[in-house]
C-alpha positions as CSV (number, residue, x, y, z in Angstrom):
1,M,0.0,0.0,0.0
2,T,1.4,3.4,-1.0
3,D,1.6,6.2,1.5
4,L,-0.7,8.7,-0.2
5,E,-0.5,12.5,0.3
6,P,-3.8,14.4,0.4
7,L,-4.6,16.4,-2.7
8,S,-7.9,18.1,-3.6
9,P,-9.4,17.3,-7.0
10,E,-9.1,20.9,-8.1
11,E,-5.4,21.1,-7.3
12,G,-4.9,17.7,-8.8
13,V,-6.4,18.8,-12.1
14,E,-4.5,22.0,-12.0
15,R,-1.2,20.2,-11.5
16,F,-1.9,17.7,-14.3
17,L,-2.8,20.4,-16.8
18,A,0.3,22.4,-15.9
19,F,2.3,19.3,-16.5
20,R,0.7,18.6,-19.9
21,E,0.6,22.2,-21.2
22,P,4.2,22.6,-22.5
23,S,4.0,19.4,-24.7
24,V,0.5,19.6,-26.3
25,R,-1.4,21.9,-28.6
26,K,-3.9,24.5,-27.3
27,S,-6.8,22.6,-28.7
28,T,-5.7,19.5,-26.8
29,M,-5.4,21.5,-23.6
30,Q,-8.8,23.0,-24.1
31,N,-10.3,19.5,-24.6
32,A,-8.6,18.2,-21.4
33,K,-9.9,21.1,-19.4
34,T,-13.4,20.5,-20.6
35,R,-13.3,16.8,-19.9
36,L,-11.7,17.1,-16.5
37,G,-14.2,19.9,-15.7
38,H,-16.9,17.3,-15.8
39,F,-14.8,15.1,-13.5
40,L,-14.6,18.0,-11.0
41,D,-18.3,18.5,-11.2
42,W,-18.8,14.8,-10.3
43,C,-16.3,15.0,-7.4
44,E,-18.4,17.9,-6.0
45,T,-21.6,16.0,-6.5
46,A,-20.1,12.8,-4.9
47,G,-18.6,14.7,-2.0
48,I,-15.0,13.8,-2.9
49,D,-12.6,16.5,-1.7
50,N,-9.4,14.3,-1.6
51,L,-8.1,12.3,-4.5
52,N,-6.8,9.7,-2.0
53,D,-10.4,8.6,-1.6
54,L,-10.9,7.5,-5.2
55,T,-11.5,3.7,-5.7
56,G,-12.5,1.6,-8.6
57,R,-16.1,1.6,-7.5
58,K,-16.2,5.3,-7.2
59,L,-14.7,5.7,-10.7
60,N,-17.4,3.4,-11.9
61,D,-20.0,5.8,-10.3
62,F,-18.4,8.6,-12.3
63,V,-18.8,6.6,-15.6
64,R,-22.4,5.9,-14.8
65,W,-23.0,9.5,-13.9
66,R,-21.8,10.6,-17.3
67,Q,-23.1,7.7,-19.3
68,G,-26.7,8.9,-19.7
69,D,-25.8,12.4,-20.9
70,I,-23.3,11.8,-23.8
71,A,-22.6,9.6,-26.7
72,P,-20.5,6.5,-26.1
73,I,-17.6,7.7,-28.2
74,T,-17.6,11.0,-26.3
75,L,-17.6,9.1,-23.0
76,Q,-14.6,7.1,-24.1
77,K,-12.7,10.3,-24.8
78,Q,-13.6,11.7,-21.4
79,I,-12.5,8.5,-19.6
80,S,-9.2,8.6,-21.6
81,S,-8.5,12.1,-20.1
82,V,-9.3,10.9,-16.6
83,R,-7.1,7.9,-17.0
84,M,-4.1,10.0,-18.1
85,A,-4.7,12.2,-15.0
86,L,-4.9,9.1,-12.8
87,D,-1.6,8.0,-14.2
88,F,-0.1,11.4,-13.3
89,W,-1.7,11.4,-9.8
90,A,-0.3,8.0,-9.1
91,D,3.2,9.3,-9.9
92,I,2.8,12.1,-7.3
93,D,1.3,9.8,-4.6
94,A,-2.2,11.2,-4.8
95,V,-3.9,7.9,-5.8
96,E,-3.0,4.2,-5.6
97,P,-0.8,3.0,-8.4
98,G,-2.8,1.0,-11.0
99,L,-6.0,2.9,-10.2
100,R,-6.2,3.9,-13.9
101,E,-6.8,0.3,-14.8
102,K,-10.0,0.3,-12.8
103,I,-12.0,2.8,-14.8
104,H,-13.6,1.1,-17.7
105,A,-15.1,2.7,-20.9
106,P,-18.2,0.9,-22.2
107,E,-17.5,-0.7,-25.6
108,L,-18.6,1.3,-28.6
109,P,-21.8,0.0,-30.2
110,D,-21.5,-1.5,-33.7
111,G,-21.3,1.2,-36.3
112,S,-20.1,4.0,-34.0
113,E,-17.0,4.5,-36.2
114,A,-17.1,5.4,-39.8
115,R,-17.3,2.3,-42.0
116,D,-14.3,3.2,-44.0
117,I,-12.0,3.4,-40.9
118,H,-10.4,0.0,-41.0
119,L,-6.9,-1.6,-41.1
120,E,-5.9,-2.7,-44.5
121,A,-4.8,-6.3,-45.0
122,D,-1.3,-5.4,-46.1
123,A,-0.8,-3.2,-43.1
124,A,-2.1,-5.9,-40.8
125,E,0.3,-8.4,-42.3
126,A,3.2,-6.0,-42.0
127,I,2.5,-5.4,-38.4
128,L,2.3,-9.1,-37.6
129,E,5.5,-9.8,-39.5
130,Y,7.3,-7.1,-37.6
131,L,6.0,-8.5,-34.3
132,D,6.9,-12.0,-35.3
133,R,10.5,-10.9,-36.0
134,Y,11.1,-8.5,-33.1
135,H,8.5,-9.1,-30.4
136,Y,7.5,-12.7,-30.9
137,A,4.8,-14.0,-28.6
138,S,4.7,-10.7,-26.7
139,R,1.4,-9.5,-25.3
140,K,1.2,-7.1,-28.2
141,H,1.8,-9.9,-30.6
142,A,-0.9,-12.0,-29.0
143,V,-3.5,-9.2,-28.9
144,M,-2.9,-8.2,-32.6
145,A,-3.0,-11.9,-33.7
146,L,-6.2,-12.5,-31.9
147,I,-8.1,-9.5,-33.3
148,W,-6.8,-9.7,-36.8
149,R,-7.0,-13.4,-37.3
150,T,-10.4,-13.9,-35.6
151,G,-12.2,-10.6,-35.9
152,M,-13.0,-10.7,-32.2
153,R,-14.3,-7.6,-30.3
154,R,-11.9,-6.3,-27.7
155,S,-14.4,-7.2,-25.0
156,T,-14.2,-10.8,-26.2
157,V,-10.4,-10.8,-26.2
158,R,-10.5,-9.4,-22.6
159,A,-12.9,-12.2,-21.6
160,L,-10.7,-15.1,-22.7
161,D,-9.0,-17.3,-20.1
162,V,-5.9,-19.4,-20.6
163,G,-8.1,-22.5,-20.4
164,D,-10.1,-21.3,-23.4
165,L,-7.2,-22.1,-25.7
166,H,-7.6,-25.6,-27.1
167,E,-4.2,-26.5,-28.5
168,D,-5.2,-29.9,-29.9
169,E,-8.1,-28.3,-31.8
170,H,-6.1,-25.2,-32.8
171,A,-9.1,-23.3,-31.6
172,I,-10.4,-20.8,-29.0
173,Q,-13.6,-21.4,-27.1
174,V,-15.5,-18.2,-26.5
175,V,-17.7,-18.3,-23.3
176,H,-20.3,-15.9,-21.9
177,R,-19.5,-15.5,-18.1
178,P,-21.5,-12.5,-16.8
179,E,-21.4,-13.8,-13.3
180,S,-17.6,-13.1,-13.2
181,E,-17.7,-9.8,-15.1
182,T,-16.8,-11.0,-18.6
183,P,-20.1,-11.0,-20.5
184,L,-20.2,-11.3,-24.3
185,K,-22.0,-8.6,-26.2
186,N,-24.6,-11.0,-27.5
187,G,-24.8,-13.1,-24.4
188,E,-25.0,-16.9,-24.8
189,K,-25.7,-16.4,-28.5
190,G,-22.2,-15.1,-28.8
191,E,-20.6,-18.3,-27.5
192,R,-18.7,-20.2,-30.2
193,W,-15.5,-22.0,-31.1
194,V,-13.1,-20.0,-33.3
195,Y,-10.4,-21.8,-35.4
196,I,-7.1,-20.0,-35.4
197,G,-4.8,-22.6,-36.9
198,P,-1.6,-24.2,-35.6
199,D,0.8,-21.3,-36.3
200,W,-1.2,-18.7,-34.4
201,M,-2.0,-21.1,-31.7
202,R,1.7,-21.6,-31.3
203,V,2.2,-17.9,-30.8
204,L,-0.5,-17.8,-28.1
205,Q,0.9,-20.8,-26.3
206,E,4.4,-19.3,-26.4
207,Y,3.0,-16.0,-25.0
208,V,1.3,-17.9,-22.1
209,R,4.5,-19.9,-21.3
210,E,7.0,-17.1,-21.7
211,N,5.6,-13.6,-21.6
212,R,2.1,-13.6,-19.9
213,T,2.2,-11.8,-16.6
214,P,1.0,-14.5,-14.0
215,A,-2.3,-13.2,-12.6
216,T,-5.7,-14.3,-11.5
217,D,-8.8,-12.1,-11.5
218,D,-11.1,-11.4,-8.6
219,Y,-13.0,-14.7,-9.3
220,G,-9.9,-16.9,-9.3
221,R,-9.9,-17.2,-13.1
222,H,-6.7,-17.1,-15.2
223,P,-7.1,-14.4,-17.8
224,L,-5.3,-14.8,-21.1
225,I,-4.4,-11.1,-21.5
226,T,-3.1,-9.7,-18.2
227,T,-1.4,-6.8,-16.6
228,S,0.4,-6.7,-13.3
229,W,-3.0,-5.8,-11.8
230,G,-4.9,-8.8,-13.2
231,R,-7.2,-9.1,-16.2
232,A,-6.5,-6.4,-18.8
233,T,-9.2,-3.8,-19.1
234,G,-10.8,-3.1,-22.5
235,D,-8.9,0.2,-22.5
236,T,-5.5,-1.5,-22.0
237,I,-6.3,-3.6,-25.1
238,Y,-7.4,-0.4,-26.9
239,Q,-4.0,1.2,-26.1
240,I,-2.0,-1.8,-27.1
241,V,-3.7,-1.8,-30.5
242,N,-3.3,2.0,-30.9
243,E,0.4,1.6,-30.3
244,A,0.9,-1.4,-32.5
245,T,-0.8,0.3,-35.5
246,Q,1.4,3.4,-35.5
247,P,3.5,3.1,-38.7
248,C,6.7,4.0,-36.9
249,E,6.1,1.1,-34.5
250,Y,6.4,-1.4,-37.3
251,G,9.3,0.0,-39.2
252,L,7.7,2.5,-41.6
253,P,8.6,6.2,-41.9
254,C,6.1,8.6,-40.3
255,P,3.5,9.6,-43.0
256,H,2.7,12.7,-41.0
257,D,6.2,14.3,-41.1
258,R,6.7,13.9,-37.3
259,D,9.9,13.2,-35.5
260,P,9.2,10.0,-33.5
261,S,11.8,11.1,-30.9
262,D,9.5,13.9,-29.8
263,C,6.1,12.8,-31.1
264,E,3.4,13.2,-28.5
265,A,1.8,9.9,-29.7
266,R,4.9,8.0,-28.6
267,E,5.3,9.6,-25.2
268,K,3.2,7.0,-23.5
269,R,1.0,4.2,-24.6
270,Q,-2.1,6.0,-23.5
271,Y,-1.2,8.8,-26.0
272,A,-0.9,6.5,-29.0
273,S,-4.4,7.3,-30.3
274,K,-3.0,10.8,-31.0
275,C,-1.2,9.3,-34.1
276,P,-3.5,10.0,-37.1
277,S,-2.6,6.5,-38.5
278,S,-3.3,4.5,-35.3
279,K,-6.3,2.3,-35.4
280,S,-8.8,1.0,-32.8
281,P,-9.6,-2.6,-32.1
282,H,-12.9,-2.0,-33.8
283,A,-11.1,-0.8,-36.9
284,I,-9.0,-4.0,-36.9
285,R,-12.2,-6.1,-36.6
286,R,-13.7,-4.2,-39.5
287,G,-10.5,-4.7,-41.5
288,H,-10.7,-8.5,-40.8
289,I,-14.3,-8.7,-41.9
290,T,-13.7,-6.6,-45.0
291,H,-10.6,-8.7,-46.0
292,Y,-12.6,-12.0,-45.7
293,L,-15.4,-10.5,-47.8
294,S,-12.8,-9.5,-50.4
295,Q,-11.5,-13.1,-50.4
296,D,-15.0,-14.3,-51.2
297,V,-15.6,-16.1,-47.9
298,Q,-19.3,-16.6,-47.5
299,P,-20.9,-13.8,-45.4
300,E,-22.8,-16.3,-43.3
301,I,-19.5,-17.9,-42.2
302,I,-18.0,-14.5,-41.3
303,S,-21.2,-13.6,-39.5
304,E,-21.0,-16.7,-37.3
305,R,-17.3,-16.5,-36.7
306,S,-17.3,-12.8,-35.8
307,D,-20.6,-12.8,-33.9
308,V,-22.3,-10.1,-36.0
309,S,-25.6,-10.2,-37.8
310,L,-25.6,-10.1,-41.6
311,E,-27.5,-6.8,-41.5
312,I,-25.0,-5.1,-39.2
313,L,-22.1,-6.7,-41.2
314,Y,-23.2,-5.2,-44.5
315,Q,-24.3,-1.9,-42.9
316,H,-21.2,-1.2,-40.7
317,Y,-18.4,-3.6,-41.4
318,D,-18.2,-4.0,-45.1
319,A,-15.6,-1.4,-46.1
320,R,-15.0,-2.6,-49.7
321,T,-15.3,-0.2,-52.5
322,A,-18.0,-0.6,-55.2
323,R,-15.3,-1.8,-57.6
324,E,-14.0,-4.4,-55.1
325,K,-17.5,-5.7,-54.6
326,M,-17.9,-6.1,-58.4
327,E,-14.6,-8.0,-58.6
328,V,-16.0,-10.5,-56.1
329,R,-19.3,-10.9,-57.9
330,K,-17.4,-11.4,-61.2
331,Q,-16.0,-14.7,-59.9
332,H,-19.6,-16.1,-59.7
333,L,-20.8,-15.0,-63.1
334,P,-20.5,-17.0,-66.4
335,S,-17.6,-15.9,-68.5
């Protein structure tokens, strides 16, 4: 247990903003002030006058307090700002280390991102080749392999346990476990077995044996993707993917004329989304589905494998151009 030093929410926010101001744009500062202003409003409403008193449950109260008033994607951005502040406050002994892992952003609903925002197949393969060569079987390698090769939602990746890997079958069993805080988006209907193949199963098994942080969750389960605090949060997975998809992270020159040595997006993992080229887990999932559609895999198979209805698949996940759709149809027409 860390010996905490009392700090009011107002002073905590002031210190954090002063720390951030020299390294960010004015628009970024203004956004942070606005988002943390809502956090201060909640602290006043909840009677919190010392940041030492923040807990995971109280942070959940903040999320619920904001949830009914704003769009899910806006809520995610607000929580991201609070999480960065929590990281800073932990460094100055105002909150417990790791508290940032206990504030969870609800998963974005299907279709909340523009349909054309997706990871292209050639970029995905370049990322996985780079990870295979330089970070084999790392946590980042495991997460990217899972999402790109299976099209799973990040909440599904988070819900997996070590025991859900079936090495002999080269497959992953996806299970709805709401009683221990890992529900699937579509409940029991989302339960399924997903074939990943021997090569990618070998990556996951090697990750478990060599690089997985040993941890159990609050229910005695053994999460597949872990941090030093236990089961990885959805936001940790989000940040891992943001970081992995920055071009400079997998050996490409920056397409935005930035110097990686002083780029804000590379300062810390939680800032990785500030890279214009970084992608979210949802964009990886959309890229996976689009790639399989382009390869003429039957939509019904993709629908079952990725746990998405055909209506939602076509409406929100099919990022193919009209020309690419024609090329797939051509294969089924008489010459």
